[in-house]
N, CA, C and O atoms as a Tripos MOL2 file, in Angstrom:
@<TRIPOS>MOLECULE
protein
  308   307    77     0     0
PROTEIN
NO_CHARGES

@<TRIPOS>ATOM
      1 N           0.6340   -0.7880    0.1450 N.3       1 MET1
      2 CA          0.0080    0.0800   -0.2630 C.3       1 MET1
      3 C           0.8510    0.9210   -0.1160 C.2       1 MET1
      4 O           1.8270    0.7300    0.6090 O.2       1 MET1
      5 N           0.6530    1.9870   -0.7510 N.am      2 ASN2
      6 CA          0.6810    3.7110   -0.1250 C.3       2 ASN2
      7 C           0.5270    4.4000   -0.1030 C.2       2 ASN2
      8 O          -0.2230    5.0460   -0.8360 O.2       2 ASN2
      9 N           1.4420    4.8800    1.1850 N.am      3 ALA3
     10 CA          0.9560    5.8110    2.4420 C.3       3 ALA3
     11 C           0.6660    6.9550    1.7940 C.2       3 ALA3
     12 O           1.4850    7.1900    0.9060 O.2       3 ALA3
     13 N          -0.6360    8.1740    1.9590 N.am      4 ALA4
     14 CA         -0.1300    9.1650    1.4030 C.3       4 ALA4
     15 C           0.0650   10.2090    2.8870 C.2       4 ALA4
     16 O          -0.3730   10.0560    4.0270 O.2       4 ALA4
     17 N           0.9080   11.2840    2.2780 N.am      5 SER5
     18 CA          1.5600   11.9840    3.3300 C.3       5 SER5
     19 C           0.8910   12.5230    4.0160 C.2       5 SER5
     20 O          -0.1490   12.8680    3.4540 O.2       5 SER5
     21 N           0.9990   12.9620    5.6550 N.am      6 ALA6
     22 CA          0.0960   12.9580    6.2590 C.3       6 ALA6
     23 C           0.0050   14.3840    6.3730 C.2       6 ALA6
     24 O          -0.9110   14.9480    6.9720 O.2       6 ALA6
     25 N           1.4770   15.2890    5.4830 N.am      7 LEU7
     26 CA          1.4420   16.9810    5.4620 C.3       7 LEU7
     27 C           0.8630   17.1580    4.3980 C.2       7 LEU7
     28 O           0.8720   18.3510    4.0940 O.2       7 LEU7
     29 N           0.2910   16.4380    3.5860 N.am      8 ARG8
     30 CA         -0.7630   16.6910    2.2370 C.3       8 ARG8
     31 C          -1.9890   16.2110    1.7920 C.2       8 ARG8
     32 O          -2.4860   16.4840    0.7000 O.2       8 ARG8
     33 N          -2.6980   15.1570    3.0440 N.am      9 SER9
     34 CA         -3.4770   15.0600    3.0500 C.3       9 SER9
     35 C          -4.7340   15.5520    3.7840 C.2       9 SER9
     36 O          -4.5910   15.2260    4.9630 O.2       9 SER9
     37 N          -5.8660   16.1730    3.6180 N.am     10 ALA10
     38 CA         -6.5800   16.7210    3.8850 C.3      10 ALA10
     39 C          -7.8830   15.6800    4.7080 C.2      10 ALA10
     40 O          -8.7870   16.1730    5.3820 O.2      10 ALA10
     41 N          -7.7530   14.5550    4.5210 N.am     11 ARG11
     42 CA         -8.1350   13.6020    5.2260 C.3      11 ARG11
     43 C          -7.5790   12.9190    6.0310 C.2      11 ARG11
     44 O          -8.1040   12.2820    6.9440 O.2      11 ARG11
     45 N          -6.3880   12.9990    5.7410 N.am     12 LEU12
     46 CA         -5.3820   12.1940    7.1530 C.3      12 LEU12
     47 C          -4.9040   13.9500    8.2060 C.2      12 LEU12
     48 O          -4.4420   13.9530    9.3460 O.2      12 LEU12
     49 N          -5.1020   14.7560    7.6620 N.am     13 GLN13
     50 CA         -5.3090   15.9040    8.8240 C.3      13 GLN13
     51 C          -6.2620   15.6910    9.5340 C.2      13 GLN13
     52 O          -6.1420   15.3460   10.7090 O.2      13 GLN13
     53 N          -7.4520   15.8710    8.9010 N.am     14 ARG14
     54 CA         -9.0180   15.6430   10.2230 C.3      14 ARG14
     55 C          -8.6740   14.3010   10.7590 C.2      14 ARG14
     56 O          -9.3870   14.2030   11.7580 O.2      14 ARG14
     57 N          -8.2020   13.5660   10.6830 N.am     15 VAL15
     58 CA         -8.0780   11.9790   11.3510 C.3      15 VAL15
     59 C          -6.8950   12.4810   12.6340 C.2      15 VAL15
     60 O          -7.2090   12.3610   13.8180 O.2      15 VAL15
     61 N          -5.6770   12.9830   12.2630 N.am     16 LEU16
     62 CA         -4.6580   13.3390   13.4550 C.3      16 LEU16
     63 C          -5.3960   14.1630   13.9340 C.2      16 LEU16
     64 O          -5.7470   13.5800   14.9590 O.2      16 LEU16
     65 N          -6.0860   15.4770   13.9380 N.am     17 LYS17
     66 CA         -7.0300   16.5200   14.6180 C.3      17 LYS17
     67 C          -7.5010   15.6940   15.7170 C.2      17 LYS17
     68 O          -7.4310   15.9080   16.9270 O.2      17 LYS17
     69 N          -8.0020   14.6920   15.0690 N.am     18 VAL18
     70 CA         -9.3250   14.0290   16.3410 C.3      18 VAL18
     71 C          -8.2020   13.2370   17.3480 C.2      18 VAL18
     72 O          -8.3140   13.3200   18.5710 O.2      18 VAL18
     73 N          -7.1070   12.4580   16.7020 N.am     19 LEU19
     74 CA         -6.5440   11.6620   17.4920 C.3      19 LEU19
     75 C          -5.4480   12.5640   18.1080 C.2      19 LEU19
     76 O          -4.8760   11.8690   18.9480 O.2      19 LEU19
     77 N          -5.0300   13.4990   18.0790 N.am     20 SER20
     78 CA         -3.7930   14.5750   18.6290 C.3      20 SER20
     79 C          -4.1720   14.9750   20.0810 C.2      20 SER20
     80 O          -3.3380   15.5850   20.7510 O.2      20 SER20
     81 N          -5.3480   14.6730   20.5870 N.am     21 ASP21
     82 CA         -5.9530   14.8880   21.8890 C.3      21 ASP21
     83 C          -5.2280   13.8550   22.8600 C.2      21 ASP21
     84 O          -5.2220   14.2980   24.0080 O.2      21 ASP21
     85 N          -4.6330   12.6500   22.7470 N.am     22 GLY22
     86 CA         -4.0110   11.5050   23.2040 C.3      22 GLY22
     87 C          -4.6020   10.4430   24.0400 C.2      22 GLY22
     88 O          -4.1010    9.5490   24.7210 O.2      22 GLY22
     89 N          -6.0950   10.8870   23.7300 N.am     23 LYS23
     90 CA         -7.4470    9.6290   24.2310 C.3      23 LYS23
     91 C          -7.5810    8.7290   23.0890 C.2      23 LYS23
     92 O          -6.9190    8.8340   22.0570 O.2      23 LYS23
     93 N          -8.4390    7.8690   23.3110 N.am     24 GLU24
     94 CA         -9.0060    6.8090   23.0480 C.3      24 GLU24
     95 C         -10.4300    7.3580   22.2550 C.2      24 GLU24
     96 O         -11.3200    7.9500   22.8660 O.2      24 GLU24
     97 N         -10.4800    7.0840   20.9110 N.am     25 HIS25
     98 CA        -11.4830    7.4070   20.1240 C.3      25 HIS25
     99 C         -12.1960    6.1990   19.6640 C.2      25 HIS25
    100 O         -11.5730    5.1390   19.5970 O.2      25 HIS25
    101 N         -13.3310    6.2550   19.3700 N.am     26 SER26
    102 CA        -13.7210    4.7940   18.8020 C.3      26 SER26
    103 C         -13.8390    4.6860   17.0580 C.2      26 SER26
    104 O         -14.2030    5.6740   16.4210 O.2      26 SER26
    105 N         -13.6030    3.7990   16.5890 N.am     27 THR27
    106 CA        -14.0690    3.9810   15.2730 C.3      27 THR27
    107 C         -14.9850    4.8960   14.6140 C.2      27 THR27
    108 O         -14.6170    5.7350   13.7920 O.2      27 THR27
    109 N         -16.2430    4.7110   15.0070 N.am     28 TYR28
    110 CA        -17.7580    5.7350   14.6430 C.3      28 TYR28
    111 C         -17.3210    7.2340   15.0240 C.2      28 TYR28
    112 O         -17.5220    8.2190   14.3130 O.2      28 TYR28
    113 N         -16.6210    7.2220   16.4050 N.am     29 GLU29
    114 CA        -16.1200    8.9100   16.4190 C.3      29 GLU29
    115 C         -15.0760    9.6620   16.0150 C.2      29 GLU29
    116 O         -14.7920   10.7870   16.4280 O.2      29 GLU29
    117 N         -14.3150    8.8060   14.9240 N.am     30 ILE30
    118 CA        -13.1010    9.3970   14.2270 C.3      30 ILE30
    119 C         -13.7430    9.8590   12.8230 C.2      30 ILE30
    120 O         -13.5810   10.9660   12.3080 O.2      30 ILE30
    121 N         -14.9360    8.1830   12.0110 N.am     31 MET31
    122 CA        -15.3340    8.4770   11.2440 C.3      31 MET31
    123 C         -16.7390    9.7510   11.4300 C.2      31 MET31
    124 O         -17.0560   10.3320   10.3930 O.2      31 MET31
    125 N         -17.2680   10.0040   12.3340 N.am     32 ARG32
    126 CA        -18.3220   11.0120   12.3070 C.3      32 ARG32
    127 C         -17.3650   12.5700   12.5310 C.2      32 ARG32
    128 O         -17.5900   13.6300   11.9470 O.2      32 ARG32
    129 N         -16.2470   12.2910   13.5720 N.am     33 ARG33
    130 CA        -15.7420   13.7530   13.4990 C.3      33 ARG33
    131 C         -14.6320   13.8770   12.6730 C.2      33 ARG33
    132 O         -13.6890   13.8090   13.4620 O.2      33 ARG33
    133 N         -14.2460   13.9980   11.7150 N.am     34 ALA34
    134 CA        -13.2790   13.6020   11.0660 C.3      34 ALA34
    135 C         -13.7220   13.6060    9.3600 C.2      34 ALA34
    136 O         -13.1810   14.2310    8.4480 O.2      34 ALA34
    137 N         -14.9550   12.6320    9.3010 N.am     35 LYS35
    138 CA        -15.5940   12.4500    8.1960 C.3      35 LYS35
    139 C         -15.1050   11.7070    7.1240 C.2      35 LYS35
    140 O         -15.1620   11.8500    5.9020 O.2      35 LYS35
    141 N         -14.5760   10.8220    7.9190 N.am     36 ALA36
    142 CA        -13.5770   10.0030    7.4380 C.3      36 ALA36
    143 C         -13.9160    8.8070    7.2590 C.2      36 ALA36
    144 O         -13.8110    8.2530    8.3530 O.2      36 ALA36
    145 N         -14.3720    7.8740    6.2580 N.am     37 PRO37
    146 CA        -15.4450    6.3220    6.2780 C.3      37 PRO37
    147 C         -14.8300    5.2030    6.3730 C.2      37 PRO37
    148 O         -15.4500    4.1470    6.2470 O.2      37 PRO37
    149 N         -13.4020    5.2430    6.6290 N.am     38 ALA38
    150 CA        -12.3090    4.1890    6.7440 C.3      38 ALA38
    151 C         -11.2730    4.6780    7.7640 C.2      38 ALA38
    152 O         -10.0500    4.6310    7.6300 O.2      38 ALA38
    153 N         -11.9370    5.1330    8.7580 N.am     39 PRO39
    154 CA        -10.7800    4.8720   10.3330 C.3      39 PRO39
    155 C          -9.3380    4.3340    9.9410 C.2      39 PRO39
    156 O          -8.2090    4.8090    9.8140 O.2      39 PRO39
    157 N         -10.0390    2.9370    9.7970 N.am     40 GLY40
    158 CA         -8.7080    2.0850    9.9280 C.3      40 GLY40
    159 C          -8.4470    2.1700    8.8670 C.2      40 GLY40
    160 O          -9.3070    2.9860    9.1990 O.2      40 GLY40
    161 N          -8.1470    2.2070    7.8150 N.am     41 THR41
    162 CA         -7.4160    2.7730    7.0630 C.3      41 THR41
    163 C          -6.1860    3.9850    6.7210 C.2      41 THR41
    164 O          -5.0670    4.1340    6.2320 O.2      41 THR41
    165 N          -7.2260    4.6410    7.3230 N.am     42 CYS42
    166 CA         -6.6260    6.1370    7.6740 C.3      42 CYS42
    167 C          -5.0930    6.2830    8.8970 C.2      42 CYS42
    168 O          -4.0530    6.9420    8.9150 O.2      42 CYS42
    169 N          -5.8270    5.1280    9.8900 N.am     43 VAL43
    170 CA         -4.5140    4.9270   10.6310 C.3      43 VAL43
    171 C          -3.5820    4.7520   10.1100 C.2      43 VAL43
    172 O          -2.6010    5.4530   10.3570 O.2      43 VAL43
    173 N          -3.5290    3.3230    8.8090 N.am     44 SER44
    174 CA         -2.5610    2.1920    8.7030 C.3      44 SER44
    175 C          -1.6600    3.4680    7.8230 C.2      44 SER44
    176 O          -0.4350    3.3520    7.7860 O.2      44 SER44
    177 N          -2.3390    4.6970    7.1150 N.am     45 GLU45
    178 CA         -2.1280    5.3510    6.4220 C.3      45 GLU45
    179 C          -0.5700    6.6850    7.2930 C.2      45 GLU45
    180 O           0.5450    7.1860    7.1430 O.2      45 GLU45
    181 N          -1.5330    6.5810    7.9850 N.am     46 LEU46
    182 CA         -0.1130    7.4500    9.4810 C.3      46 LEU46
    183 C           0.5340    6.4130    9.6560 C.2      46 LEU46
    184 O           1.6220    6.9030    9.3520 O.2      46 LEU46
    185 N           0.7370    5.5300    9.8610 N.am     47 ARG47
    186 CA          2.1330    4.7100   10.3550 C.3      47 ARG47
    187 C           2.7460    4.5730   10.2490 C.2      47 ARG47
    188 O           3.4380    4.0830   11.1410 O.2      47 ARG47
    189 N           3.3940    4.9420    8.5880 N.am     48 PRO48
    190 CA          4.1920    4.8800    7.7810 C.3      48 PRO48
    191 C           4.6880    6.1640    7.7630 C.2      48 PRO48
    192 O           5.8080    6.4390    7.3320 O.2      48 PRO48
    193 N           3.8680    7.0030    8.2330 N.am     49 ASN49
    194 CA          4.4530    8.8820    8.2900 C.3      49 ASN49
    195 C           4.9980    8.5070    9.6140 C.2      49 ASN49
    196 O           5.3480    9.6430    9.9360 O.2      49 ASN49
    197 N           5.3370    7.7710   10.6280 N.am     50 GLY50
    198 CA          5.5680    7.6750   11.7520 C.3      50 GLY50
    199 C           4.8670    8.0620   12.6070 C.2      50 GLY50
    200 O           5.4910    8.1490   13.6640 O.2      50 GLY50
    201 N           3.8180    8.3570   12.6870 N.am     51 ALA51
    202 CA          2.4190    8.1980   13.9530 C.3      51 ALA51
    203 C           2.7800    6.4330   14.3620 C.2      51 ALA51
    204 O           3.2090    5.4990   13.6850 O.2      51 ALA51
    205 N           2.4340    6.5460   15.5490 N.am     52 VAL52
    206 CA          2.2460    5.4840   16.3370 C.3      52 VAL52
    207 C           1.1300    5.5290   16.7990 C.2      52 VAL52
    208 O           1.0560    6.4740   17.5840 O.2      52 VAL52
    209 N          -0.2270    4.7270   16.6730 N.am     53 ILE53
    210 CA         -1.3010    4.7890   17.1080 C.3      53 ILE53
    211 C          -1.6130    3.7100   17.4820 C.2      53 ILE53
    212 O          -1.6270    2.8420   16.6100 O.2      53 ILE53
    213 N          -2.0520    3.2340   19.1340 N.am     54 ASP54
    214 CA         -2.4000    1.9090   19.6900 C.3      54 ASP54
    215 C          -4.2270    1.8500   18.5510 C.2      54 ASP54
    216 O          -5.0580    2.5410   17.9610 O.2      54 ASP54
    217 N          -3.7240    0.0500   19.0480 N.am     55 CYS55
    218 CA         -5.3660   -0.1800   18.7620 C.3      55 CYS55
    219 C          -5.7190   -1.0050   19.7760 C.2      55 CYS55
    220 O          -5.0030   -1.8580   20.3010 O.2      55 CYS55
    221 N          -7.0970   -0.6690   20.0960 N.am     56 THR56
    222 CA         -7.6690   -2.1590   21.2500 C.3      56 THR56
    223 C          -9.0540   -2.3940   20.7480 C.2      56 THR56
    224 O          -9.7320   -1.5120   20.2200 O.2      56 THR56
    225 N          -9.3750   -3.4120   20.9050 N.am     57 LYS57
    226 CA        -10.7570   -4.2200   20.4450 C.3      57 LYS57
    227 C         -11.1450   -4.2800   21.4940 C.2      57 LYS57
    228 O         -10.5710   -5.0700   22.2420 O.2      57 LYS57
    229 N         -12.3300   -3.4510   22.0440 N.am     58 ARG58
    230 CA        -13.5070   -4.2110   23.4340 C.3      58 ARG58
    231 C         -15.0140   -4.5250   22.5810 C.2      58 ARG58
    232 O         -15.6280   -4.2730   21.5440 O.2      58 ARG58
    233 N         -15.0890   -5.4250   24.1360 N.am     59 PHE59
    234 CA        -16.8590   -5.3570   23.4100 C.3      59 PHE59
    235 C         -17.6520   -4.4950   24.4620 C.2      59 PHE59
    236 O         -17.8540   -4.4670   25.6760 O.2      59 PHE59
    237 N         -17.9830   -3.8130   23.3310 N.am     60 VAL60
    238 CA        -19.4950   -3.0890   24.3970 C.3      60 VAL60
    239 C         -20.7640   -3.7670   24.2150 C.2      60 VAL60
    240 O         -20.7930   -4.3090   23.1100 O.2      60 VAL60
    241 N         -22.0560   -3.9760   25.0380 N.am     61 ASP61
    242 CA        -22.6840   -4.4250   24.7020 C.3      61 ASP61
    243 C         -23.0960   -5.6700   23.7940 C.2      61 ASP61
    244 O         -24.1200   -5.9790   23.1840 O.2      61 ASP61
    245 N         -21.4520   -6.4240   24.0370 N.am     62 GLY62
    246 CA        -21.3220   -7.5270   23.1720 C.3      62 GLY62
    247 C         -20.8900   -7.6470   22.3310 C.2      62 GLY62
    248 O         -20.5190   -8.8040   22.1350 O.2      62 GLY62
    249 N         -20.6350   -6.7750   21.3660 N.am     63 GLU63
    250 CA        -20.3920   -6.2910   20.1850 C.3      63 GLU63
    251 C         -19.2910   -6.0410   20.2070 C.2      63 GLU63
    252 O         -19.1110   -5.1470   21.0330 O.2      63 GLU63
    253 N         -17.9490   -6.4900   19.5060 N.am     64 PRO64
    254 CA        -16.8150   -5.6870   19.4290 C.3      64 PRO64
    255 C         -16.7780   -4.6000   18.7480 C.2      64 PRO64
    256 O         -17.3160   -4.5270   17.6430 O.2      64 PRO64
    257 N         -16.0610   -3.4770   19.3730 N.am     65 ARG65
    258 CA        -15.7840   -2.1830   19.0440 C.3      65 ARG65
    259 C         -14.6660   -2.0560   18.7300 C.2      65 ARG65
    260 O         -14.1660   -3.1750   18.8380 O.2      65 ARG65
    261 N         -13.7800   -1.2160   18.3250 N.am     66 TRP66
    262 CA        -12.4170   -0.8240   17.5870 C.3      66 TRP66
    263 C         -11.7050    0.7870   18.3540 C.2      66 TRP66
    264 O         -12.1600    1.8240   17.8700 O.2      66 TRP66
    265 N         -11.0220    0.8790   19.0870 N.am     67 PHE67
    266 CA        -10.6100    2.1270   20.0150 C.3      67 PHE67
    267 C          -9.1450    2.5370   19.1580 C.2      67 PHE67
    268 O          -8.2670    1.7180   18.8870 O.2      67 PHE67
    269 N          -9.1250    3.4780   18.9330 N.am     68 TYR68
    270 CA         -7.6400    4.1900   18.6990 C.3      68 TYR68
    271 C          -6.7740    5.1220   19.1910 C.2      68 TYR68
    272 O          -7.1960    6.2740   19.2890 O.2      68 TYR68
    273 N          -5.6600    4.8780   19.5210 N.am     69 LYS69
    274 CA         -4.9480    5.8920   20.6100 C.3      69 LYS69
    275 C          -3.8220    6.5560   19.9100 C.2      69 LYS69
    276 O          -3.1760    5.8210   19.1630 O.2      69 LYS69
    277 N          -3.3520    8.1370   20.0210 N.am     70 MET70
    278 CA         -2.2480    8.2800   19.2830 C.3      70 MET70
    279 C          -1.0140    8.3260   20.2760 C.2      70 MET70
    280 O          -1.0260    9.3060   21.0200 O.2      70 MET70
    281 N          -0.1910    7.6490   20.3930 N.am     71 THR71
    282 CA          1.1200    8.2170   21.5150 C.3      71 THR71
    283 C           2.2300    9.1500   21.0380 C.2      71 THR71
    284 O           3.0550    9.7330   21.7410 O.2      71 THR71
    285 N           2.0600    9.1910   19.3390 N.am     72 LYS72
    286 CA          3.3070    9.9790   18.5670 C.3      72 LYS72
    287 C           2.4370   10.3960   17.5530 C.2      72 LYS72
    288 O           1.5290    9.7060   17.0880 O.2      72 LYS72
    289 N           2.7400   11.5850   17.2030 N.am     73 GLY73
    290 CA          2.4070   12.1630   16.2420 C.3      73 GLY73
    291 C           3.2560   11.7040   14.8280 C.2      73 GLY73
    292 O           3.9980   10.7450   15.0370 O.2      73 GLY73
    293 N           3.2750   12.2210   13.4310 N.am     74 PRO74
    294 CA          3.7990   11.6660   12.4520 C.3      74 PRO74
    295 C           4.9020   12.9050   12.3340 C.2      74 PRO74
    296 O           4.7900   14.0970   12.6200 O.2      74 PRO74
    297 N           6.2240   11.9890   11.6940 N.am     75 ARG75
    298 CA          7.4000   13.0910   11.5430 C.3      75 ARG75
    299 C           6.7120   14.2800   10.5420 C.2      75 ARG75
    300 O           5.5570   14.2690   10.1160 O.2      75 ARG75
    301 N           7.5820   15.1380   10.3300 N.am     76 ARG76
    302 CA          7.2220   16.5840    9.8860 C.3      76 ARG76
    303 C           7.8010   16.6920    9.0440 C.2      76 ARG76
    304 O           7.9410   17.9130    8.9840 O.2      76 ARG76
    305 N           8.4710   16.1500    7.9900 N.am     77 ASP77
    306 CA          9.4080   16.4250    6.7320 C.3      77 ASP77
    307 C           8.5810   16.2520    5.4240 C.2      77 ASP77
    308 O           9.1160   16.4200    4.3280 O.2      77 ASP77
@<TRIPOS>BOND
     1     1     2 1
     2     2     3 1
     3     3     4 2
     4     3     5 am
     5     5     6 1
     6     6     7 1
     7     7     8 2
     8     7     9 am
     9     9    10 1
    10    10    11 1
    11    11    12 2
    12    11    13 am
    13    13    14 1
    14    14    15 1
    15    15    16 2
    16    15    17 am
    17    17    18 1
    18    18    19 1
    19    19    20 2
    20    19    21 am
    21    21    22 1
    22    22    23 1
    23    23    24 2
    24    23    25 am
    25    25    26 1
    26    26    27 1
    27    27    28 2
    28    27    29 am
    29    29    30 1
    30    30    31 1
    31    31    32 2
    32    31    33 am
    33    33    34 1
    34    34    35 1
    35    35    36 2
    36    35    37 am
    37    37    38 1
    38    38    39 1
    39    39    40 2
    40    39    41 am
    41    41    42 1
    42    42    43 1
    43    43    44 2
    44    43    45 am
    45    45    46 1
    46    46    47 1
    47    47    48 2
    48    47    49 am
    49    49    50 1
    50    50    51 1
    51    51    52 2
    52    51    53 am
    53    53    54 1
    54    54    55 1
    55    55    56 2
    56    55    57 am
    57    57    58 1
    58    58    59 1
    59    59    60 2
    60    59    61 am
    61    61    62 1
    62    62    63 1
    63    63    64 2
    64    63    65 am
    65    65    66 1
    66    66    67 1
    67    67    68 2
    68    67    69 am
    69    69    70 1
    70    70    71 1
    71    71    72 2
    72    71    73 am
    73    73    74 1
    74    74    75 1
    75    75    76 2
    76    75    77 am
    77    77    78 1
    78    78    79 1
    79    79    80 2
    80    79    81 am
    81    81    82 1
    82    82    83 1
    83    83    84 2
    84    83    85 am
    85    85    86 1
    86    86    87 1
    87    87    88 2
    88    87    89 am
    89    89    90 1
    90    90    91 1
    91    91    92 2
    92    91    93 am
    93    93    94 1
    94    94    95 1
    95    95    96 2
    96    95    97 am
    97    97    98 1
    98    98    99 1
    99    99   100 2
   100    99   101 am
   101   101   102 1
   102   102   103 1
   103   103   104 2
   104   103   105 am
   105   105   106 1
   106   106   107 1
   107   107   108 2
   108   107   109 am
   109   109   110 1
   110   110   111 1
   111   111   112 2
   112   111   113 am
   113   113   114 1
   114   114   115 1
   115   115   116 2
   116   115   117 am
   117   117   118 1
   118   118   119 1
   119   119   120 2
   120   119   121 am
   121   121   122 1
   122   122   123 1
   123   123   124 2
   124   123   125 am
   125   125   126 1
   126   126   127 1
   127   127   128 2
   128   127   129 am
   129   129   130 1
   130   130   131 1
   131   131   132 2
   132   131   133 am
   133   133   134 1
   134   134   135 1
   135   135   136 2
   136   135   137 am
   137   137   138 1
   138   138   139 1
   139   139   140 2
   140   139   141 am
   141   141   142 1
   142   142   143 1
   143   143   144 2
   144   143   145 am
   145   145   146 1
   146   146   147 1
   147   147   148 2
   148   147   149 am
   149   149   150 1
   150   150   151 1
   151   151   152 2
   152   151   153 am
   153   153   154 1
   154   154   155 1
   155   155   156 2
   156   155   157 am
   157   157   158 1
   158   158   159 1
   159   159   160 2
   160   159   161 am
   161   161   162 1
   162   162   163 1
   163   163   164 2
   164   163   165 am
   165   165   166 1
   166   166   167 1
   167   167   168 2
   168   167   169 am
   169   169   170 1
   170   170   171 1
   171   171   172 2
   172   171   173 am
   173   173   174 1
   174   174   175 1
   175   175   176 2
   176   175   177 am
   177   177   178 1
   178   178   179 1
   179   179   180 2
   180   179   181 am
   181   181   182 1
   182   182   183 1
   183   183   184 2
   184   183   185 am
   185   185   186 1
   186   186   187 1
   187   187   188 2
   188   187   189 am
   189   189   190 1
   190   190   191 1
   191   191   192 2
   192   191   193 am
   193   193   194 1
   194   194   195 1
   195   195   196 2
   196   195   197 am
   197   197   198 1
   198   198   199 1
   199   199   200 2
   200   199   201 am
   201   201   202 1
   202   202   203 1
   203   203   204 2
   204   203   205 am
   205   205   206 1
   206   206   207 1
   207   207   208 2
   208   207   209 am
   209   209   210 1
   210   210   211 1
   211   211   212 2
   212   211   213 am
   213   213   214 1
   214   214   215 1
   215   215   216 2
   216   215   217 am
   217   217   218 1
   218   218   219 1
   219   219   220 2
   220   219   221 am
   221   221   222 1
   222   222   223 1
   223   223   224 2
   224   223   225 am
   225   225   226 1
   226   226   227 1
   227   227   228 2
   228   227   229 am
   229   229   230 1
   230   230   231 1
   231   231   232 2
   232   231   233 am
   233   233   234 1
   234   234   235 1
   235   235   236 2
   236   235   237 am
   237   237   238 1
   238   238   239 1
   239   239   240 2
   240   239   241 am
   241   241   242 1
   242   242   243 1
   243   243   244 2
   244   243   245 am
   245   245   246 1
   246   246   247 1
   247   247   248 2
   248   247   249 am
   249   249   250 1
   250   250   251 1
   251   251   252 2
   252   251   253 am
   253   253   254 1
   254   254   255 1
   255   255   256 2
   256   255   257 am
   257   257   258 1
   258   258   259 1
   259   259   260 2
   260   259   261 am
   261   261   262 1
   262   262   263 1
   263   263   264 2
   264   263   265 am
   265   265   266 1
   266   266   267 1
   267   267   268 2
   268   267   269 am
   269   269   270 1
   270   270   271 1
   271   271   272 2
   272   271   273 am
   273   273   274 1
   274   274   275 1
   275   275   276 2
   276   275   277 am
   277   277   278 1
   278   278   279 1
   279   279   280 2
   280   279   281 am
   281   281   282 1
   282   282   283 1
   283   283   284 2
   284   283   285 am
   285   285   286 1
   286   286   287 1
   287   287   288 2
   288   287   289 am
   289   289   290 1
   290   290   291 1
   291   291   292 2
   292   291   293 am
   293   293   294 1
   294   294   295 1
   295   295   296 2
   296   295   297 am
   297   297   298 1
   298   298   299 1
   299   299   300 2
   300   299   301 am
   301   301   302 1
   302   302   303 1
   303   303   304 2
   304   303   305 am
   305   305   306 1
   306   306   307 1
   307   307   308 2
@<TRIPOS>SUBSTRUCTURE
     1 MET1         2 RESIDUE 1 A MET
     2 ASN2         6 RESIDUE 1 A ASN
     3 ALA3        10 RESIDUE 1 A ALA
     4 ALA4        14 RESIDUE 1 A ALA
     5 SER5        18 RESIDUE 1 A SER
     6 ALA6        22 RESIDUE 1 A ALA
     7 LEU7        26 RESIDUE 1 A LEU
     8 ARG8        30 RESIDUE 1 A ARG
     9 SER9        34 RESIDUE 1 A SER
    10 ALA10       38 RESIDUE 1 A ALA
    11 ARG11       42 RESIDUE 1 A ARG
    12 LEU12       46 RESIDUE 1 A LEU
    13 GLN13       50 RESIDUE 1 A GLN
    14 ARG14       54 RESIDUE 1 A ARG
    15 VAL15       58 RESIDUE 1 A VAL
    16 LEU16       62 RESIDUE 1 A LEU
    17 LYS17       66 RESIDUE 1 A LYS
    18 VAL18       70 RESIDUE 1 A VAL
    19 LEU19       74 RESIDUE 1 A LEU
    20 SER20       78 RESIDUE 1 A SER
    21 ASP21       82 RESIDUE 1 A ASP
    22 GLY22       86 RESIDUE 1 A GLY
    23 LYS23       90 RESIDUE 1 A LYS
    24 GLU24       94 RESIDUE 1 A GLU
    25 HIS25       98 RESIDUE 1 A HIS
    26 SER26      102 RESIDUE 1 A SER
    27 THR27      106 RESIDUE 1 A THR
    28 TYR28      110 RESIDUE 1 A TYR
    29 GLU29      114 RESIDUE 1 A GLU
    30 ILE30      118 RESIDUE 1 A ILE
    31 MET31      122 RESIDUE 1 A MET
    32 ARG32      126 RESIDUE 1 A ARG
    33 ARG33      130 RESIDUE 1 A ARG
    34 ALA34      134 RESIDUE 1 A ALA
    35 LYS35      138 RESIDUE 1 A LYS
    36 ALA36      142 RESIDUE 1 A ALA
    37 PRO37      146 RESIDUE 1 A PRO
    38 ALA38      150 RESIDUE 1 A ALA
    39 PRO39      154 RESIDUE 1 A PRO
    40 GLY40      158 RESIDUE 1 A GLY
    41 THR41      162 RESIDUE 1 A THR
    42 CYS42      166 RESIDUE 1 A CYS
    43 VAL43      170 RESIDUE 1 A VAL
    44 SER44      174 RESIDUE 1 A SER
    45 GLU45      178 RESIDUE 1 A GLU
    46 LEU46      182 RESIDUE 1 A LEU
    47 ARG47      186 RESIDUE 1 A ARG
    48 PRO48      190 RESIDUE 1 A PRO
    49 ASN49      194 RESIDUE 1 A ASN
    50 GLY50      198 RESIDUE 1 A GLY
    51 ALA51      202 RESIDUE 1 A ALA
    52 VAL52      206 RESIDUE 1 A VAL
    53 ILE53      210 RESIDUE 1 A ILE
    54 ASP54      214 RESIDUE 1 A ASP
    55 CYS55      218 RESIDUE 1 A CYS
    56 THR56      222 RESIDUE 1 A THR
    57 LYS57      226 RESIDUE 1 A LYS
    58 ARG58      230 RESIDUE 1 A ARG
    59 PHE59      234 RESIDUE 1 A PHE
    60 VAL60      238 RESIDUE 1 A VAL
    61 ASP61      242 RESIDUE 1 A ASP
    62 GLY62      246 RESIDUE 1 A GLY
    63 GLU63      250 RESIDUE 1 A GLU
    64 PRO64      254 RESIDUE 1 A PRO
    65 ARG65      258 RESIDUE 1 A ARG
    66 TRP66      262 RESIDUE 1 A TRP
    67 PHE67      266 RESIDUE 1 A PHE
    68 TYR68      270 RESIDUE 1 A TYR
    69 LYS69      274 RESIDUE 1 A LYS
    70 MET70      278 RESIDUE 1 A MET
    71 THR71      282 RESIDUE 1 A THR
    72 LYS72      286 RESIDUE 1 A LYS
    73 GLY73      290 RESIDUE 1 A GLY
    74 PRO74      294 RESIDUE 1 A PRO
    75 ARG75      298 RESIDUE 1 A ARG
    76 ARG76      302 RESIDUE 1 A ARG
    77 ASP77      306 RESIDUE 1 A ASP
């Protein structure tokens, strides 16, 4: 996969804005706040840009939910 540059992609910038507070965010929350239809794909593109984003699977009301937390932002080169 070819990752988009985090500095040039408006889509990735919107996802970064959501994740930049260092808190956990659900897939749905990222979709809604960043207007990003595929948050998992965005996270996968941010990682080669140097971002460190943890992913945790939890069950909420018996259903699996994914949560993302950025612990280091992408490099700025």
